[in-house]
Each structure stands twice: as C-alpha cells, then as structure tokens.
N, C-alpha and C positions, 0 to 999 in steps of 0.2 A: 872513876877509878880505872886506871890504865893497867893495873896488874890484876891477875886472877885472885879471887878470895881464897884464903888458905883454909885448911881444915879447921883451924881455930875460929875462923870467921863463920863457919857453918855450925860447929859444935861448941856452943857456949855453955850449956848446962849438962852436957853428957847424956842427953836423952837419945833413945833409939830412933825417934823421929828425925832428930838433927843428923844422926849418923846416916840414916837412910837418904836424907836430902843430899849429904855430901857424896854418897855412893852414886847417886843419880846424876848430879850436876857438877860435882867437884872436878876441877881440872879442865872444864869446858869453857872455851871462849864464847862470846855472845852469839855468834852465828851457829856454833855447834849446839848451844843450849836452845836456840830457837827451834832447831829440828826436834829436840827432845819434847818441847811443848807441843809440837805438831803431832808427834808419834805417841807420846805417853801423857796425854792431857791430865788424867787423874793423878798420876804419880808426880808430875812436874808441879801442878798446882798445890798438891799437898806439901811438896818440898818447900814451896814459897811460904807456906804457913809456918813451917817449923824451923827453917834455917835461921841462923843468927842475923841480926840487923844489917851488918856490913855485907854479907852474902846476898841478903834480900835486895839491898839497894843496887847491887850489880845485876842480879838475874831477873828482877822485875822488868827491866828494859827488854830482855829477850822475849818474855811473855807478851809484852805490849807490842813489840815489833812483829811477832807472829800474828797477833790479832789485827794489826793494821795491814797485813799483807793480803793479797788476793787468795793465798792458800787457805785462809781461815773462813772463807765464804761457806756458809752452811754448817758452821761448827758452833752450835749453841752450847755444847758441853764445855768447850774451852772458855767461852765467854762467861758462863755461869760459874765455873771453877775459879776463874780469875777474880770475878766479883767476890766469891766466898773468901778467897785468900786475902784480898784487900780489906774486906769487912773484918776478918779475923785480926789482921794487923792494925786496923783502925781502933779496934777495941783494946788492943795491947798498948799501942803507942801511936797516936794519931800523927805525931810529928814525922814519922817515917814516910807518911804519904803526902806530906805537905811540901812537895817538890814539883817543879814545873813539868817534868816529863810524865809524872803520874796524872797531873791535872790535864795535860794535853792528851794523854791516852784516854782518859775518861771522856773528855770532850769528843774525841774521835768515835769512841764506842757508842756514845749517845747519838751523835749525828748520823752514824752509819748502822744503826741498830738492825735495820731490816736485812742487811747482808748476812746476818748470822742465822736467820730463819728460826727464831726462838718460838717454841710451842708453849703457850701460856699454861696449858694443862700440865706440862712437865716441869717447867721452870718458874711458874708463877709470873708475877708482874716484874720481871727483871729490869725492864726499862725504868720503871719508877724507882726501883732500888738503886740503880746506877745513878740516876739523877739525885737521889737523896744522899748517896755517898759523895758525889761531887760537891753538893752543897755543904756537907760537913767538912770537907777538906778546905773549902774556901779559896780565896784568891791568893 
C-alpha cells in the first residue's frame, strides 16, 4: 500500500477502540509509526488489535520493522504486545497474517528471541507461543 490508510480504513465498525487507533497512528507514514511503536508500546499494539484490516496491513510492518531494529533490544514488552496483537488478529481472520512479511517477521523474532531479554516469569513461554503462531500461519 503506497498511500496512507484513511480514517475509514481504521474505523470500520465505529468503535471507540478503532477511533483511538486512528488518533494514535492515523496520518503517520511507516517511519513515523515505527517511532510510535518504540515510544508507546502498549497503545500502538492495542491499536493494531482494533484498527480495520486495511490499516492493520499497513501498520503491522512498522511494528515488525521496529522489532527487527537494534532499538528494540531488551524490549520484551513490545515483543509480547506484538504477539498478542497477532494472536488476536489470527483468531479474527487468520488470512490477514498469511502474508510473507508477517511470516518473515515471526521467523526473525524466533531466531533472535534472546535479544528481547524476555523474563519467563513475566511473559510466560513466549518463544513457544511465537513458534506455535508461526506454525498456524503456515507457508
């Protein structure tokens, strides 16, 4: 998608969560959104859960770009939130996740899991959950 998602791409059902997602990320290009994921991990991952599918398809790349960057080292909260957003989307419509860039992002997260310094006591067995989600998405 070369153009920014519109408000209608965010707000599909008129929910407050969709409106909040638009207020947080609407009008931001990928590089600007990547900074939002770095600075407002909770809000940005929640926005991924609730925004319309077209907006999700655009902004999920910003989230994965941040997670693949050196800036995300030691950021287990972002990793856990990203996983939660993807799981939520998988339960709603698995087809949204069956795209190459999400498969590649999950492959990267699994291969580089140690960089996030995940505390099992806080986040559970997140690596196992990422592997299972990657399996569900398939090739």
